[in-house]
One Martini backbone bead per residue (centre of mass of N, CA, C, O) as a GRO file, in nm:
protein
  165
    1UNK     BB    1   0.058   0.066  -0.026
    2UNK     BB    2   0.305   0.261   0.007
    3UNK     BB    3   0.414   0.208  -0.287
    4UNK     BB    4   0.151   0.312  -0.436
    5UNK     BB    5   0.159   0.601  -0.310
    6UNK     BB    6   0.438   0.677  -0.427
    7UNK     BB    7   0.371   0.639  -0.722
    8UNK     BB    8   0.128   0.829  -0.731
    9UNK     BB    9   0.282   1.080  -0.629
   10UNK     BB   10   0.489   1.078  -0.879
   11UNK     BB   11   0.274   1.104  -1.102
   12UNK     BB   12   0.145   1.367  -1.014
   13UNK     BB   13   0.410   1.537  -1.010
   14UNK     BB   14   0.461   1.496  -1.322
   15UNK     BB   15   0.209   1.613  -1.435
   16UNK     BB   16   0.237   1.899  -1.300
   17UNK     BB   17   0.498   1.963  -1.446
   18UNK     BB   18   0.409   1.931  -1.746
   19UNK     BB   19   0.180   2.156  -1.719
   20UNK     BB   20   0.388   2.398  -1.633
   21UNK     BB   21   0.513   2.386  -1.898
   22UNK     BB   22   0.619   2.635  -2.098
   23UNK     BB   23   0.580   2.745  -2.447
   24UNK     BB   24   0.740   2.956  -2.673
   25UNK     BB   25   0.738   3.235  -2.921
   26UNK     BB   26   0.931   3.434  -3.150
   27UNK     BB   27   1.000   3.730  -3.357
   28UNK     BB   28   1.293   3.899  -3.402
   29UNK     BB   29   1.244   4.074  -3.650
   30UNK     BB   30   1.023   4.256  -3.532
   31UNK     BB   31   1.189   4.400  -3.339
   32UNK     BB   32   1.401   4.525  -3.519
   33UNK     BB   33   1.173   4.678  -3.694
   34UNK     BB   34   1.052   4.840  -3.418
   35UNK     BB   35   1.324   4.984  -3.361
   36UNK     BB   36   1.480   5.279  -3.373
   37UNK     BB   37   1.770   5.186  -3.348
   38UNK     BB   38   1.774   5.023  -3.616
   39UNK     BB   39   1.767   5.263  -3.802
   40UNK     BB   40   2.019   5.398  -3.705
   41UNK     BB   41   2.206   5.161  -3.751
   42UNK     BB   42   2.163   5.136  -4.062
   43UNK     BB   43   2.271   5.424  -4.121
   44UNK     BB   44   2.560   5.380  -4.015
   45UNK     BB   45   2.619   5.137  -4.183
   46UNK     BB   46   2.589   5.284  -4.455
   47UNK     BB   47   2.803   5.495  -4.420
   48UNK     BB   48   3.042   5.304  -4.379
   49UNK     BB   49   3.014   5.149  -4.637
   50UNK     BB   50   3.044   5.395  -4.833
   51UNK     BB   51   3.336   5.472  -4.742
   52UNK     BB   52   3.459   5.211  -4.839
   53UNK     BB   53   3.363   5.218  -5.131
   54UNK     BB   54   3.484   5.482  -5.215
   55UNK     BB   55   3.776   5.392  -5.176
   56UNK     BB   56   3.773   5.150  -5.372
   57UNK     BB   57   3.700   5.321  -5.622
   58UNK     BB   58   3.954   5.501  -5.632
   59UNK     BB   59   4.152   5.250  -5.652
   60UNK     BB   60   4.032   5.146  -5.920
   61UNK     BB   61   4.069   5.387  -6.092
   62UNK     BB   62   4.372   5.413  -6.071
   63UNK     BB   63   4.429   5.138  -6.182
   64UNK     BB   64   4.295   5.180  -6.460
   65UNK     BB   65   4.464   5.408  -6.554
   66UNK     BB   66   4.743   5.259  -6.529
   67UNK     BB   67   4.658   5.045  -6.745
   68UNK     BB   68   4.607   5.237  -6.984
   69UNK     BB   69   4.891   5.372  -6.987
   70UNK     BB   70   5.042   5.118  -7.037
   71UNK     BB   71   4.902   5.031  -7.304
   72UNK     BB   72   4.976   5.282  -7.459
   73UNK     BB   73   5.288   5.268  -7.426
   74UNK     BB   74   5.326   4.999  -7.562
   75UNK     BB   75   5.194   5.056  -7.836
   76UNK     BB   76   5.399   5.316  -7.886
   77UNK     BB   77   5.693   5.231  -7.773
   78UNK     BB   78   5.788   5.387  -7.479
   79UNK     BB   79   5.911   5.111  -7.374
   80UNK     BB   80   6.098   4.925  -7.210
   81UNK     BB   81   6.145   4.620  -7.096
   82UNK     BB   82   6.205   4.709  -6.811
   83UNK     BB   83   5.968   4.902  -6.776
   84UNK     BB   84   5.755   4.697  -6.815
   85UNK     BB   85   5.810   4.513  -6.580
   86UNK     BB   86   5.795   4.732  -6.358
   87UNK     BB   87   5.496   4.805  -6.414
   88UNK     BB   88   5.379   4.527  -6.379
   89UNK     BB   89   5.459   4.501  -6.086
   90UNK     BB   90   5.310   4.739  -5.989
   91UNK     BB   91   5.027   4.646  -6.083
   92UNK     BB   92   5.027   4.387  -5.913
   93UNK     BB   93   5.051   4.532  -5.645
   94UNK     BB   94   4.788   4.711  -5.686
   95UNK     BB   95   4.599   4.473  -5.710
   96UNK     BB   96   4.658   4.347  -5.434
   97UNK     BB   97   4.576   4.598  -5.263
   98UNK     BB   98   4.282   4.597  -5.359
   99UNK     BB   99   4.203   4.312  -5.259
  100UNK     BB  100   4.286   4.360  -4.961
  101UNK     BB  101   4.091   4.586  -4.912
  102UNK     BB  102   3.829   4.441  -4.972
  103UNK     BB  103   3.866   4.235  -4.752
  104UNK     BB  104   3.894   4.426  -4.516
  105UNK     BB  105   3.623   4.575  -4.555
  106UNK     BB  106   3.448   4.326  -4.503
  107UNK     BB  107   3.551   4.284  -4.215
  108UNK     BB  108   3.487   4.564  -4.108
  109UNK     BB  109   3.185   4.555  -4.154
  110UNK     BB  110   3.128   4.312  -3.982
  111UNK     BB  111   3.239   4.437  -3.719
  112UNK     BB  112   3.055   4.681  -3.704
  113UNK     BB  113   2.781   4.522  -3.711
  114UNK     BB  114   2.842   4.378  -3.437
  115UNK     BB  115   2.886   4.629  -3.262
  116UNK     BB  116   2.607   4.765  -3.325
  117UNK     BB  117   2.414   4.504  -3.245
  118UNK     BB  118   2.470   4.399  -2.966
  119UNK     BB  119   2.293   4.579  -2.795
  120UNK     BB  120   2.027   4.514  -2.930
  121UNK     BB  121   2.036   4.206  -2.875
  122UNK     BB  122   2.053   4.240  -2.570
  123UNK     BB  123   1.781   4.380  -2.529
  124UNK     BB  124   1.611   4.160  -2.646
  125UNK     BB  125   1.692   3.935  -2.460
  126UNK     BB  126   1.604   4.060  -2.192
  127UNK     BB  127   1.297   4.080  -2.282
  128UNK     BB  128   1.263   3.774  -2.311
  129UNK     BB  129   1.350   3.695  -2.032
  130UNK     BB  130   1.141   3.862  -1.881
  131UNK     BB  131   0.883   3.736  -2.011
  132UNK     BB  132   0.939   3.451  -1.927
  133UNK     BB  133   0.952   3.487  -1.630
  134UNK     BB  134   0.684   3.636  -1.572
  135UNK     BB  135   0.515   3.391  -1.747
  136UNK     BB  136   0.640   3.100  -1.714
  137UNK     BB  137   0.873   3.011  -1.916
  138UNK     BB  138   1.080   2.759  -2.019
  139UNK     BB  139   1.053   2.808  -2.337
  140UNK     BB  140   1.203   3.019  -2.619
  141UNK     BB  141   1.145   3.050  -2.956
  142UNK     BB  142   1.276   3.134  -3.285
  143UNK     BB  143   1.082   3.165  -3.572
  144UNK     BB  144   1.296   3.331  -3.767
  145UNK     BB  145   1.495   3.048  -3.783
  146UNK     BB  146   1.280   2.790  -3.872
  147UNK     BB  147   1.056   2.741  -3.695
  148UNK     BB  148   0.767   2.554  -3.778
  149UNK     BB  149   0.699   2.395  -3.513
  150UNK     BB  150   0.484   2.484  -3.219
  151UNK     BB  151   0.368   2.313  -2.990
  152UNK     BB  152   0.212   2.457  -2.729
  153UNK     BB  153   0.265   2.742  -2.830
  154UNK     BB  154   0.335   3.086  -2.777
  155UNK     BB  155   0.303   3.416  -2.882
  156UNK     BB  156   0.542   3.667  -2.737
  157UNK     BB  157   0.602   3.924  -2.912
  158UNK     BB  158   0.417   4.138  -2.772
  159UNK     BB  159   0.537   4.112  -2.488
  160UNK     BB  160   0.834   4.201  -2.573
  161UNK     BB  161   0.759   4.473  -2.693
  162UNK     BB  162   0.665   4.602  -2.435
  163UNK     BB  163   0.961   4.574  -2.298
  164UNK     BB  164   1.108   4.755  -2.516
  165UNK     BB  165   0.944   5.043  -2.462
   0.00000   0.00000   0.00000
């Protein structure tokens, strides 16, 4: 009898635990789209990207001008073979510098994007954590990253948006 009572108590305890576990989901893209900070961030990132792009464009124009001048000089016979080799070496160096700058600019832009979005993402995470804690959710999934099925889950996006404002 005592054994049966213990088993029954354990079963009831497990049932109560399983019913108390709430699962929710949010769409984090909606948070980013709704925050004024995101618009400012996008503007800053756009300006930074334009400055990098403008510099790359200047370098490319200079390189193209040098290539055209070299081709004109070769066709007109104004260069000695030694001069040709030196200019070709210089052009290869300039081309490598342009490629290195483009790679560096991509990395710099990605670093700047991460640097600017980190505080925004932390703010969103804090709001999700707060909503989950206040509303008693065990798990909250982000449906914007491909979560297709969320059985028995509730959309907490509006609750989190309230906490972000």
